[in-house]
N, C-alpha and C positions, 0 to 999 in steps of 0.2 A: 811376731812382735809380742803378743799378749801371752804372758805366763812362760815365755821362752827366755833363755839366757842371752843377754845383749852384750856385745863387747864394750860398748861405751854409750853413755847417755842414760837419761832417766825417762821413764814412760809412765804417765799417770792416766789411768782410764779403767774402763770396764769392758768386758766382752758383751756384745749384743744379746748374748744368750743368758746373761746373769738374771735371776728371777728373784733375788732377794735385795732389798733396798740397802746399798752400801752405807756405811757410817763413817768412812773416812775416804781419803784419796789414795788408793793403793798405788805404790811404785812397782811397776811389772818388770823393772830392770833388775840386774844383779845387785844393785846398791840397796834395794828395799828401804828406801828413805821416805816412808809413808807421810802423807799430809794429814793434818788434823782439821776437821770441820768446826766452824763456829757459826751458828745460825744459818746453816745451809739447808734449803729445801730440795729434796730429790724429786726429779720429774722423769717418768719413764715415757720415752717416745713409743709410738705404735709398733715399731719393729723390736721393742724390748730393751734398747739401749737406754741406760741411765744417764741423765745429764744433771748438772748441779746449777741451782738457782741461787744466786747471791743476792740478798735483799737491798744492798747499797747502803745500809745503815750500820750494821755490825757484822754482817755475813761475809765470811772470808775463809780462805784455806791457808794454813800455816805450815810450812815445810822447814824443818830444823836445818841449820847450817851444817854443811858437811863438806869434805874434800871434793864430792861429786858435783858441788854447785860452784867450784872455783873455775869458772870459764875465763881463762886469762887471755888467750890469743885468738880464739875461734868459738863459734857457737852456732847452733840452730835452735829456734824455739818455734814450735808448730802447734796449733790447736784449733778446735772448732769452737766458734764463738757466735752468739746470737746477738745481733746489734740492731737497734732501731733509731735511725737519725731523726725520726719524728717524735721521739719520746719528749713530751712537753717539760718533763722535769729536767731534762738534759740541755735544753735550749740555752745557748750562750755559756755553757759551763764545760768543766773538764772532770774526768773520773779516771782513777788509776785502774789499769787492767792487771798488772803485776809489777812486782818490785823486788829487788835484792839489796836491802840495806839503804840507809839514809843517804848514802853517798852516790846513789843511782848507778851502781855497777852495771846492771842491765835492768831496764825497766820498760814500761809501756803505759800510755794512757790514751783515752779517746778525747778528742777535741771537737766540740760542737759549737764553737763560737762563730761559725758561718752557718746561716739558716739553711736547714735541710741538707747539709753536707757534713757528715761525720768523718774526721781524719783519725786513723790509728797512727800514733807517733811513737816510734821506738827510741829508746835512749841507750846507747852503747858507750861505756866509758864517759868521755866529755863531750861526745857528739849527739845531737838530737836530729832526727829526721824532720824536715820542715812540714808544716801543715800542707795538705793537698797532695802529697805524694802517694798516699795510700788512703783512699776515700771510699766511703759506704754511702749510697743514696737511697737504698731500698732496704726495708726491714727483712731479716732472714738470717739464715745460718751461713757462715763463711768460714772457710779454711784460711786462717791468718798465719802467715810465716814470716820469720826474719832470719837471715843468715849473715855471718860476718866472719872474715879471716883477715887479720891485720897484715898478712903477708900476700894477700891476693888482691888484685884490682885496686891498689893503692888503699886497702882497707875500707873498700866500699861496703856500706850496710845495705843489704839487698832486702826489699820488702816483696811479699808475695800475697796475692789474694786469689783464692781458689785455683792454686797451682800455677797461676800466671805471674811472671815477674813485673813489677811495677817500677816505673822510672824512679831512680834514686840519685841523690846528690850528696848525702852525708857520708863522711869518712872518719875512720878511727885507726891511726897507725900505731898506737901505743897499747901495751898491755892493760887490761882492766885490774884495777886495784882489788886485792883481796880484802873481804870484810867478814865479820863473824855473825852478822845479822841473819835472821831467817829470810826465806823466800816466801812472799805473800802474793796470793792471787786475790784479786778484788780489793786490794788496799795498798797503801804506801807505809813503809816502816819509818817511824819518826822518833829517833833516839831510843826510846824504851818501850814504845806502844804503837800499835797500828793507828794509822790516821785515815779517816774517810773523808775525802774532799767533797763529794757531791752525792746526795741520796738518789740512787737510781739502781736499777736491777740489771745484772748480766747473767746470761746462762752460758755454760761451757762444757766441753767434753774432750776427752782424748788429748791431754796436754802432754807435750814432749819436749824434753830439753836434751840437746846432744852437745857433745865437746868438739864438734867440727862442723864446718859449713857444708851442708848437703847441696848437691847440684840441682840445677833448674829441672832436670829430667826426673830426679828422685821427688822433688816436690810435686810435680805433676803427676806422678805415679801414685803418690799418697792421696791426692785429691780424687783421682779417678777411681780408686779402690775403696774410698769411704764415702763418696758423695751420696750413694743411694741410701744410707742410713739417715740422712738429713733432708732428703727430698730435694736436692740441689740438682 
């Protein structure tokens, strides 16, 4: 994966052996569509892996629009995310995790409007995963994934937590509309500028976007091969 040619998809991350603090979010796929840091603090885990800490105020990663981000009929988005449902700043609020355009082509946010239960809610096209289908109740690192194929399982949006499929009900059977907006991590794109809905911090690592829906077995393999880096 890292540093190797990939047939399709974007891979954003660092090798655990990297010893120099990164200054951007490098795309390890053949597209080389690197992300730009704004007010990102780099934190190195004990095993050497760098993770990015977004301050929830202005901290974000911006990835310029390109054909590689036009995920029209299928996708997989997988990343390691540190979440804390007991964060007092988040109680009763929402915060965007990532977004592609103001039209919500594909986006995600965390929903902490239920006490001590944080829901990760994915938006694909016009469909939104209901609150409670992908929940976090304990602070820690999680492998969060979403897959979707409009032609498979009636367009079911599949949520994964630590390699395990979570019950899903949301569906999207239409193509996603193409837009020319950038892809943002830790922010929502609003017309011509990022919009930060709630001041809170997220940490993340190894962000992947693929142009197809990976299988449940592949998701489990990713989790099992990487969990030791995050102490899971």
